[in-house]
DSSP file (Angstrom, degrees, kcal/mol; ACC not computed):
  #  RESIDUE AA STRUCTURE BP1 BP2  ACC     N-H-->O    O-->H-N    N-H-->O    O-->H-N    TCO  KAPPA ALPHA  PHI   PSI    X-CA   Y-CA   Z-CA
    1    1 A M     >        0   0    0      0, 0.0     4,-1.7     0, 0.0     5,-0.1   0.000 360.0 360.0 360.0 -42.2   95.3  141.8   62.9
    2    2 A G  H  >  +     0   0    0      1,-0.2     4,-1.8     2,-0.2     5,-0.1   0.852 360.0  54.3 -67.0 -34.8   96.3  139.0   60.6
    3    3 A L  H  > S+     0   0    0      2,-0.2     4,-2.1     1,-0.2    -1,-0.2   0.879 106.4  52.1 -66.8 -38.4  100.0  139.6   61.2
    4    4 A A  H  > S+     0   0    0      2,-0.2     4,-2.2     1,-0.2    -1,-0.2   0.887 108.7  50.7 -64.4 -39.4   99.5  139.4   65.0
    5    5 A A  H  X S+     0   0    0     -4,-1.7     4,-2.3     2,-0.2    -1,-0.2   0.895 109.9  50.0 -65.9 -39.5   97.7  136.0   64.6
    6    6 A V  H  X S+     0   0    0     -4,-1.8     4,-2.3     2,-0.2    -2,-0.2   0.896 111.1  49.1 -65.6 -40.7  100.6  134.7   62.5
    7    7 A I  H  X S+     0   0    0     -4,-2.1     4,-2.3     2,-0.2    -2,-0.2   0.901 111.4  49.1 -65.9 -41.5  103.1  135.9   65.1
    8    8 A I  H  X S+     0   0    0     -4,-2.2     4,-2.4     2,-0.2    -2,-0.2   0.920 112.4  47.5 -65.3 -43.7  101.2  134.2   67.9
    9    9 A I  H  X S+     0   0    0     -4,-2.3     4,-2.3     1,-0.2    -2,-0.2   0.910 112.0  50.2 -64.9 -41.1  100.9  130.9   66.0
   10   10 A A  H  X S+     0   0    0     -4,-2.3     4,-2.0     1,-0.2    -1,-0.2   0.898 110.9  49.5 -63.7 -39.9  104.6  131.0   65.1
   11   11 A A  H  X S+     0   0    0     -4,-2.3     4,-2.5     2,-0.2    -2,-0.2   0.906 110.3  50.3 -65.9 -41.6  105.5  131.6   68.8
   12   12 A L  H  X S+     0   0    0     -4,-2.4     4,-1.2     1,-0.2    -2,-0.2   0.912 111.6  47.6 -63.2 -42.3  103.3  128.8   70.0
   13   13 A L  H  X S+     0   0    0     -4,-2.3     4,-0.6     1,-0.2    -1,-0.2   0.875 112.1  51.1 -65.0 -36.6  104.9  126.4   67.5
   14   14 A Y  H  < S+     0   0    0     -4,-2.0     4,-0.5     1,-0.2     3,-0.4   0.915 115.4  40.1 -66.4 -44.2  108.3  127.6   68.5
   15   15 A F  H  X S+     0   0    0     -4,-2.5     4,-2.2     1,-0.2    -1,-0.2   0.585  94.8  83.3 -83.6 -10.5  107.7  127.0   72.3
   16   16 A R  H  X S+     0   0    0     -4,-1.2     4,-2.2     1,-0.2    -1,-0.2   0.896  90.0  51.3 -60.0 -40.5  105.8  123.8   71.8
   17   17 A E  H  X S+     0   0    0     -4,-0.6     4,-2.2    -3,-0.4    -1,-0.2   0.894 110.0  48.9 -64.9 -40.2  109.0  121.8   71.7
   18   18 A Y  H  > S+     0   0    0     -4,-0.5     4,-2.3     2,-0.2    -1,-0.2   0.878 110.3  51.3 -66.5 -37.6  110.3  123.4   74.9
   19   19 A I  H  X S+     0   0    0     -4,-2.2     4,-2.5     2,-0.2    -2,-0.2   0.907 109.5  50.4 -66.2 -40.7  107.1  122.6   76.6
   20   20 A R  H  X S+     0   0    0     -4,-2.2     4,-2.3     2,-0.2    -2,-0.2   0.920 111.0  48.4 -63.3 -43.2  107.2  119.0   75.5
   21   21 A K  H  X S+     0   0    0     -4,-2.2     4,-2.1     2,-0.2    -1,-0.2   0.908 111.9  49.9 -63.2 -41.1  110.8  118.6   76.8
   22   22 A Y  H  X S+     0   0    0     -4,-2.3     4,-2.1     1,-0.2    -2,-0.2   0.923 111.6  47.7 -63.7 -44.4  109.8  120.2   80.1
   23   23 A Q  H  X S+     0   0    0     -4,-2.5     4,-2.1     1,-0.2    -1,-0.2   0.879 110.2  52.8 -65.4 -37.3  106.9  117.9   80.5
   24   24 A A  H  X S+     0   0    0     -4,-2.3     4,-2.0     2,-0.2    -1,-0.2   0.897 109.6  48.8 -64.9 -39.7  109.0  114.8   79.7
   25   25 A T  H  X S+     0   0    0     -4,-2.1     4,-2.2     1,-0.2    -2,-0.2   0.895 110.5  50.9 -67.4 -38.2  111.6  115.8   82.3
   26   26 A Q  H  X S+     0   0    0     -4,-2.1     4,-2.3     2,-0.2    -2,-0.2   0.893 109.2  50.6 -66.1 -38.4  108.8  116.3   84.9
   27   27 A K  H  X S+     0   0    0     -4,-2.1     4,-2.5     2,-0.2    -1,-0.2   0.905 110.4  49.6 -65.3 -40.6  107.4  112.8   84.1
   28   28 A K  H  X S+     0   0    0     -4,-2.0     4,-2.3     2,-0.2    -2,-0.2   0.898 110.9  50.4 -63.3 -39.9  110.9  111.2   84.5
   29   29 A L  H  X S+     0   0    0     -4,-2.2     4,-2.2     2,-0.2    -2,-0.2   0.911 111.4  47.2 -65.2 -42.5  111.3  113.0   87.9
   30   30 A V  H  X S+     0   0    0     -4,-2.3     4,-2.5     1,-0.2    -2,-0.2   0.910 112.1  50.7 -65.4 -41.5  107.9  111.8   89.1
   31   31 A K  H  X S+     0   0    0     -4,-2.5     4,-1.4     1,-0.2    -2,-0.2   0.906 111.3  48.7 -61.2 -41.2  108.7  108.2   87.9
   32   32 A R  H  < S+     0   0    0     -4,-2.3    -1,-0.2     1,-0.2    -2,-0.2   0.886 115.5  42.1 -69.6 -38.0  112.0  108.3   89.7
   33   33 A T  H  < S+     0   0    0     -4,-2.2    -1,-0.2     1,-0.2    -2,-0.2   0.837 120.2  42.6 -78.0 -31.5  110.6  109.6   93.0
   34   34 A A  H  < S+     0   0    0     -4,-2.5    -2,-0.2    -5,-0.2    -1,-0.2   0.608  94.0 103.0 -89.9 -11.1  107.5  107.4   93.0
   35   35 A G  S >< S-     0   0    0     -4,-1.4     3,-0.8    -5,-0.2    -3,-0.0  -0.249  78.4-122.7 -71.5 159.5  109.3  104.2   91.8
   36   36 A S  T 3  S+     0   0    0      1,-0.2    -1,-0.1     3,-0.0    -4,-0.1   0.714 107.2  58.9 -74.8 -19.6  110.2  101.4   94.1
   37   37 A G  T 3  S+     0   0    0      2,-0.0     2,-0.3    -5,-0.0    -1,-0.2   0.549  81.4 102.0 -87.8  -7.3  113.9  101.6   93.3
   38   38 A S    <   -     0   0    0     -3,-0.8     2,-0.4    -6,-0.2    11,-0.1  -0.591  51.8-165.2 -84.3 138.8  114.4  105.2   94.4
   39   39 A V  E     -A   48   0A   0      9,-0.5     9,-3.1    -2,-0.3     2,-0.4  -0.977   4.0-155.9-122.4 134.0  116.1  105.9   97.7
   40   40 A Q  E     -A   47   0A   0     -2,-0.4     7,-0.2     7,-0.2     6,-0.1  -0.913  23.4-116.4-112.2 136.1  116.0  109.3   99.4
   41   41 A C     >  -     0   0    0      5,-2.7     4,-1.6    -2,-0.4    34,-0.0  -0.529  17.5-147.6 -68.0 128.1  118.6  110.5  101.9
   42   42 A P  T  4 S+     0   0    0      0, 0.0    -1,-0.2     0, 0.0    47,-0.1   0.725  93.2  48.2 -71.6 -19.1  116.8  111.1  105.3
   43   43 A L  T  4 S+     0   0    0     47,-0.1    46,-2.5    45,-0.1    54,-0.1   0.932 129.8  12.1 -85.3 -50.7  119.2  113.9  106.2
   44   44 A C  T  4 S-     0   0    0     44,-0.2    43,-0.3     2,-0.1    -1,-0.1   0.623  91.1-126.6-106.8 -15.2  119.3  116.1  103.1
   45   45 A G     <  +     0   0    0     -4,-1.6     2,-0.1     1,-0.3    43,-0.0   0.511  55.3 148.4  83.8   4.4  116.4  114.7  101.0
   46   46 A M        -     0   0    0     -6,-0.1    -5,-2.7     1,-0.1     2,-0.5  -0.474  50.3-121.4 -73.3 143.3  118.4  114.1   97.8
   47   47 A I  E     -A   40   0A   0     -7,-0.2     2,-0.3    -2,-0.1    -7,-0.2  -0.746  29.9-126.7 -84.7 127.5  117.3  111.2   95.6
   48   48 A L  E     -A   39   0A   0     -9,-3.1    -9,-0.5    -2,-0.5     3,-0.1  -0.558  16.5-133.0 -80.3 135.0  120.2  108.8   95.2
   49   49 A A    >   -     0   0    0     -2,-0.3     3,-2.3     1,-0.2     2,-0.1  -0.377  45.2 -73.8 -75.5 161.2  121.3  107.9   91.7
   50   50 A P  T 3  S+     0   0    0      0, 0.0    -1,-0.2     0, 0.0     3,-0.1  -0.381 124.7  25.4 -57.6 131.1  121.9  104.2   90.9
   51   51 A G  T 3  S+     0   0    0      1,-0.4     2,-0.3    -3,-0.1    -2,-0.0   0.170  95.0 113.5  97.6 -16.3  125.2  103.1   92.5
   52   52 A E    <   -     0   0    0     -3,-2.3    -1,-0.4    23,-0.0     2,-0.3  -0.714  46.5-170.9 -88.6 140.2  125.1  105.8   95.3
   53   53 A N        -     0   0    0     -2,-0.3     2,-0.2    -3,-0.1    -4,-0.1  -0.882  26.0-105.9-128.1 158.1  124.6  104.5   98.8
   54   54 A L        -     0   0    0     -2,-0.3     2,-0.7    21,-0.2    21,-0.3  -0.596  32.9-124.1 -76.6 144.0  124.0  105.9  102.3
   55   55 A V  E     +B   74   0B   0     19,-4.0    18,-2.8    -2,-0.2    19,-1.2  -0.834  52.1 148.8 -89.6 117.6  127.0  106.0  104.6
   56   56 A S  E     -B   72   0B   0     -2,-0.7     2,-0.4    16,-0.2    16,-0.2  -0.939  42.6-137.1-146.7 165.1  125.9  104.1  107.7
   57   57 A K  E     -B   71   0B   0     14,-2.5    14,-2.8    -2,-0.3     2,-0.5  -0.993  17.5-160.0-129.2 123.6  127.1  101.9  110.5
   58   58 A V  E     -B   70   0B   0     -2,-0.4     2,-0.4    12,-0.2    12,-0.2  -0.901   6.5-151.9-108.3 128.9  125.1   98.9  111.6
   59   59 A F  E     -B   69   0B   0     10,-2.9    10,-0.6    -2,-0.5     2,-0.3  -0.833  12.2-133.3-101.3 134.5  125.7   97.3  115.0
   60   60 A T        -     0   0    0     -2,-0.4     2,-0.3     8,-0.1     8,-0.1  -0.650  18.2-146.8 -84.1 142.1  125.1   93.7  115.6
   61   61 A T        -     0   0    0     -2,-0.3     6,-0.0     3,-0.2     7,-0.0  -0.811  11.9-136.8-108.3 150.6  123.1   92.8  118.7
   62   62 A S  S    S+     0   0    0     -2,-0.3     3,-0.1     3,-0.0    -1,-0.1   0.792  93.2  38.3 -77.1 -27.4  123.7   89.6  120.7
   63   63 A G  S    S+     0   0    0      1,-0.3     2,-0.5     2,-0.0    -2,-0.0   0.860 115.0  23.9 -88.2 -95.0  120.0   88.8  121.2
   64   64 A Q        -     0   0    0      1,-0.1     3,-0.3     3,-0.1    -1,-0.3  -0.635  55.9-167.3 -83.7 123.9  117.5   89.4  118.4
   65   65 A V  S    S+     0   0    0     -2,-0.5    44,-0.2     1,-0.2    -1,-0.1   0.727  80.7  67.3 -82.8 -23.0  119.1   89.4  114.9
   66   66 A N  S    S+     0   0    0      1,-0.1    43,-1.6    42,-0.1     2,-0.5   0.772  99.2  54.0 -69.9 -25.8  116.1   90.8  113.1
   67   67 A D  E     + C   0 108B   0     -3,-0.3     2,-0.3    41,-0.2    41,-0.2  -0.949  69.1 172.6-117.6 120.6  116.4   94.2  114.8
   68   68 A Q  E     - C   0 107B   0     39,-2.4    39,-3.1    -2,-0.5     2,-0.3  -0.941  32.6-118.4-128.5 149.1  119.7   96.1  114.7
   69   69 A I  E     -BC  59 106B   0    -10,-0.6   -10,-2.9    -2,-0.3     2,-0.4  -0.655  36.1-171.2 -81.5 140.7  120.8   99.6  115.7
   70   70 A C  E     -BC  58 105B   0     35,-2.7    35,-2.9    -2,-0.3     2,-0.5  -0.998  19.3-152.3-139.3 137.0  122.0  101.7  112.9
   71   71 A Y  E     -BC  57 104B   0    -14,-2.8   -14,-2.5    -2,-0.4     2,-0.6  -0.946  13.5-157.5-105.5 127.6  123.7  105.1  112.6
   72   72 A I  E     +BC  56 103B   0     31,-2.5    31,-2.5    -2,-0.5   -16,-0.2  -0.930  15.3 176.0-108.6 117.8  123.1  107.0  109.3
   73   73 A Y  E     -     0   0B   0    -18,-2.8     2,-0.3    -2,-0.6   -17,-0.2   0.761  49.3 -98.0 -91.7 -29.0  125.7  109.6  108.5
   74   74 A G  E     -B   55   0B   0    -19,-1.2   -19,-4.0     5,-0.1    -1,-0.3  -0.894  36.3 -69.3 142.8-170.4  124.4  110.7  105.1
   75   75 A C    >>  -     0   0    0     -2,-0.3     4,-2.0   -21,-0.3     3,-1.0  -0.532  56.1 -87.8-110.0 177.8  124.7  110.3  101.4
   76   76 A P  T 34 S+     0   0    0      0, 0.0     5,-0.2     0, 0.0   -22,-0.1   0.716 126.3  57.8 -61.5 -18.2  127.5  111.3   99.0
   77   77 A H  T 34 S+     0   0    0      1,-0.1     6,-2.2     5,-0.1     9,-0.1   0.775 121.8  21.0 -81.7 -26.8  125.8  114.7   98.6
   78   78 A C  T <4 S+     0   0    0     -3,-1.0     4,-0.3     4,-0.2    -1,-0.1   0.417 105.9  94.9-124.3   0.0  125.9  115.6  102.4
   79   79 A Y  S  < S+     0   0    0     -4,-2.0    -1,-0.2     2,-0.3    -5,-0.1  -0.985  92.9   1.3-146.1 135.2  128.6  113.4  103.9
   80   80 A P  S    S+     0   0    0      0, 0.0     2,-0.4     0, 0.0    -1,-0.1  -0.999 145.3   6.3 -79.6 -15.1  131.6  113.7  104.6
   81   81 A K  S    S-     0   0    0     -5,-0.2    -2,-0.3     0, 0.0     2,-0.1  -0.999  80.0-119.5-135.0 134.8  131.1  117.3  103.2
   82   82 A C        -     0   0    0     -2,-0.4    -4,-0.2    -4,-0.3     3,-0.1  -0.431  25.4-125.0 -70.4 139.8  127.9  119.0  102.2
   83   83 A Q    >   -     0   0    0     -6,-2.2     3,-1.8     1,-0.1    -1,-0.1  -0.467  47.9 -76.4 -74.7 157.4  127.6  120.2   98.6
   84   84 A P  T 3  S+     0   0    0      0, 0.0    -1,-0.1     0, 0.0     3,-0.1  -0.309 118.2  17.5 -59.3 134.3  126.7  123.8   98.2
   85   85 A G  T 3  S+     0   0    0      1,-0.3     2,-0.5    -3,-0.1    -2,-0.0   0.425  95.1 119.1  87.1  -0.1  123.0  124.6   98.8
   86   86 A I    <   -     0   0    0     -3,-1.8     2,-0.4    -9,-0.1    -1,-0.3  -0.857  43.4-165.4-103.1 131.9  122.3  121.3  100.7
   87   87 A K        -     0   0    0     -2,-0.5     2,-0.5   -43,-0.3    -9,-0.0  -0.943  12.9-140.1-116.6 136.6  121.1  121.5  104.3
   88   88 A R        +     0   0    0     -2,-0.4     9,-2.2     9,-0.3     2,-0.3  -0.834  31.4 165.3 -95.4 125.6  121.1  118.5  106.7
   89   89 A S  B     -E   96   0C   0    -46,-2.5     7,-0.2    -2,-0.5   -44,-0.1  -0.983  39.9-105.3-141.1 153.2  118.1  118.3  109.0
   90   90 A C     >  -     0   0    0      5,-2.6     4,-1.3    -2,-0.3   -47,-0.1  -0.578  19.5-145.9 -76.2 133.2  116.5  115.6  111.2
   91   91 A P  T  4 S+     0   0    0      0, 0.0    -1,-0.1     0, 0.0   -48,-0.1   0.649  96.5  46.6 -74.1 -12.5  113.3  114.1  109.7
   92   92 A V  T  4 S+     0   0    0      3,-0.1    30,-0.1     1,-0.0    -2,-0.0   0.918 130.3  14.0 -92.5 -55.3  111.8  113.8  113.2
   93   93 A C  T  4 S-     0   0    0      2,-0.1     3,-0.1     3,-0.0    29,-0.0   0.531  90.1-134.4-101.1  -8.1  112.4  117.1  114.9
   94   94 A H     <  +     0   0    0     -4,-1.3     2,-0.2     1,-0.2     3,-0.1   0.669  56.8 139.4  62.4  20.6  113.4  119.1  111.8
   95   95 A K        -     0   0    0      1,-0.1    -5,-2.6    -6,-0.0    -1,-0.2  -0.549  63.2 -88.2 -87.5 160.4  116.3  120.7  113.5
   96   96 A S  B     -E   89   0C   0     -7,-0.2     2,-0.5    -2,-0.2    -7,-0.3  -0.435  37.2-145.9 -68.7 138.9  119.7  121.2  111.8
   97   97 A V        -     0   0    0     -9,-2.2    -9,-0.3    -2,-0.1     6,-0.1  -0.939  16.6-128.6-110.1 125.0  122.1  118.3  112.0
   98   98 A A    >   -     0   0    0     -2,-0.5     3,-1.3     1,-0.1    -9,-0.0  -0.164  25.2-106.2 -68.0 165.2  125.8  119.1  112.2
   99   99 A Q  T 3  S+     0   0    0      1,-0.3    -1,-0.1   -17,-0.0    -2,-0.0   0.803 119.8  47.8 -64.0 -30.9  128.3  117.6  109.9
  100  100 A N  T 3  S+     0   0    0      2,-0.0    -1,-0.3     0, 0.0     2,-0.2   0.390  99.2  87.8 -93.0   3.7  129.7  115.3  112.7
  101  101 A Q    <   -     0   0    0     -3,-1.3     2,-0.3   -28,-0.1    -4,-0.1  -0.523  57.2-163.2 -98.8 169.5  126.3  114.1  113.9
  102  102 A Y        -     0   0    0     -2,-0.2    22,-0.5    20,-0.0     2,-0.4  -0.871  22.1-104.2-142.6 170.7  124.2  111.2  112.7
  103  103 A L  E     -C   72   0B   0    -31,-2.5   -31,-2.5    -2,-0.3     2,-0.5  -0.829  27.9-134.2 -99.9 142.2  120.7  109.8  112.8
  104  104 A L  E     +CD  71 122B   0     18,-3.4    17,-2.6    -2,-0.4    18,-1.3  -0.839  36.8 164.2 -95.5 131.4  119.8  106.9  115.0
  105  105 A A  E     -CD  70 120B   0    -35,-2.9   -35,-2.7    -2,-0.5     2,-0.4  -0.908  35.4-125.4-141.8 166.1  117.7  104.2  113.3
  106  106 A R  E     -CD  69 119B   0     13,-2.5    13,-2.7    -2,-0.3     2,-0.5  -0.970  22.2-154.3-116.1 133.6  116.6  100.6  113.6
  107  107 A R  E     -CD  68 118B   0    -39,-3.1   -39,-2.4    -2,-0.4     2,-0.5  -0.927   3.3-161.3-112.8 127.3  117.2   98.2  110.8
  108  108 A F  E     -CD  67 117B   0      9,-3.4     9,-2.6    -2,-0.5   -41,-0.2  -0.931   6.8-173.2-109.9 126.8  115.0   95.2  110.3
  109  109 A N        +     0   0    0    -43,-1.6     2,-1.0    -2,-0.5    -1,-0.1   0.858  68.2  68.2 -86.8 -38.7  116.4   92.3  108.1
  110  110 A K        +     0   0    0    -44,-0.3     2,-0.3     7,-0.1    -1,-0.2  -0.740  62.4 143.7 -93.2 105.4  113.3   90.0  107.9
  111  111 A T        -     0   0    0     -2,-1.0     3,-0.3    -3,-0.1    -2,-0.0  -0.843  61.4-106.2-128.3 169.2  110.7   91.6  105.8
  112  112 A K  S    S+     0   0    0     -2,-0.3    -1,-0.1     1,-0.2    -2,-0.0   0.866 120.4  47.3 -65.4 -35.7  108.2   90.2  103.3
  113  113 A S  S    S-     0   0    0      2,-0.2    -1,-0.2     1,-0.1    -3,-0.0   0.683 108.4-123.8 -80.6 -16.8  110.1   91.6  100.3
  114  114 A G  S    S+     0   0    0      1,-0.4    -2,-0.1    -3,-0.3    -1,-0.1   0.297  74.4 114.2  92.5 -10.6  113.4   90.4  101.6
  115  115 A T  S    S-     0   0    0      1,-0.1    -1,-0.4    -5,-0.0    -2,-0.2  -0.672  76.4 -97.4 -91.9 149.9  115.1   93.8  101.5
  116  116 A P        -     0   0    0      0, 0.0     2,-0.4     0, 0.0    -7,-0.2  -0.349  34.4-148.3 -65.0 146.2  116.2   95.5  104.8
  117  117 A H  E     -D  108   0B   0     -9,-2.6    -9,-3.4    -3,-0.0     2,-0.4  -0.964   9.2-160.2-118.5 133.7  113.7   98.0  106.3
  118  118 A V  E     -D  107   0B   0     -2,-0.4     2,-0.5   -11,-0.2   -11,-0.2  -0.948   7.0-166.3-119.6 132.2  115.0  101.1  108.2
  119  119 A I  E     -D  106   0B   0    -13,-2.7   -13,-2.5    -2,-0.4     2,-0.5  -0.977  18.9-140.2-115.6 119.7  113.0  103.2  110.7
  120  120 A V  E     -D  105   0B   0     -2,-0.5   -15,-0.3   -15,-0.2     3,-0.1  -0.674  17.1-175.3 -82.0 124.9  114.6  106.5  111.6
  121  121 A N  E     -     0   0B   0    -17,-2.6     2,-0.3    -2,-0.5   -16,-0.2   0.701  49.2 -94.0 -91.9 -23.1  114.2  107.3  115.3
  122  122 A G  E     -D  104   0B   0    -18,-1.3   -18,-3.4     5,-0.1    -1,-0.3  -0.860  40.0 -66.7 140.5-173.7  115.8  110.8  115.2
  123  123 A C     >  -     0   0    0     -2,-0.3     4,-1.9   -20,-0.2   -20,-0.2  -0.269  59.2 -83.1-100.8-171.0  119.0  112.7  115.8
  124  124 A G  T  4 S+     0   0    0    -22,-0.5   -21,-0.1     1,-0.2     5,-0.1   0.743 125.8  54.5 -68.4 -23.0  121.1  113.3  118.9
  125  125 A N  T  4 S+     0   0    0      1,-0.1    -1,-0.2     3,-0.1     3,-0.2   0.908 120.0  25.9 -75.8 -44.2  118.8  116.3  119.8
  126  126 A C  T  4 S+     0   0    0      1,-0.2     2,-0.5   -31,-0.1    -2,-0.2   0.612 120.7  52.2-100.7 -12.4  115.5  114.5  119.8
  127  127 A N     <  -     0   0    0     -4,-1.9     2,-0.7     0, 0.0    -1,-0.2  -0.848  64.2-169.3-128.9  96.7  116.4  110.9  120.5
  128  128 A R              0   0    0     -2,-0.5    -4,-0.1    -3,-0.2    -3,-0.1  -0.761 360.0 360.0 -86.0 115.0  118.6  110.4  123.6
  129  129 A H              0   0    0     -2,-0.7    -1,-0.2    -5,-0.1    -5,-0.0   0.383 360.0 360.0-108.4 360.0  119.9  106.8  123.6
């Protein structure tokens, strides 16, 4: 009985370090997703690392400058070629988005924080423009 207790305590002490490392990684992941600096790709859902940008095309309008039409093609993980295991889907209709398709969005320049704000309207299937 005493030998079993010693083995259990030794195993708990051995795995304690792995549990701490796992919890630390989970806290970093939560901080990164909940932080104000994290950007998530609307097509594949991957969180962009610092320095990674979305591939998009912004069209200037002749009338109102605050509101612009924007095409979002994806991030480095899903455009121009998807990495293995990544699926592109529309955040509005949840249908699959082909590699040559894009999301239609509206980009607003004047916000209280000063950073551009983007509202995704959908893909070619659910948003006919």
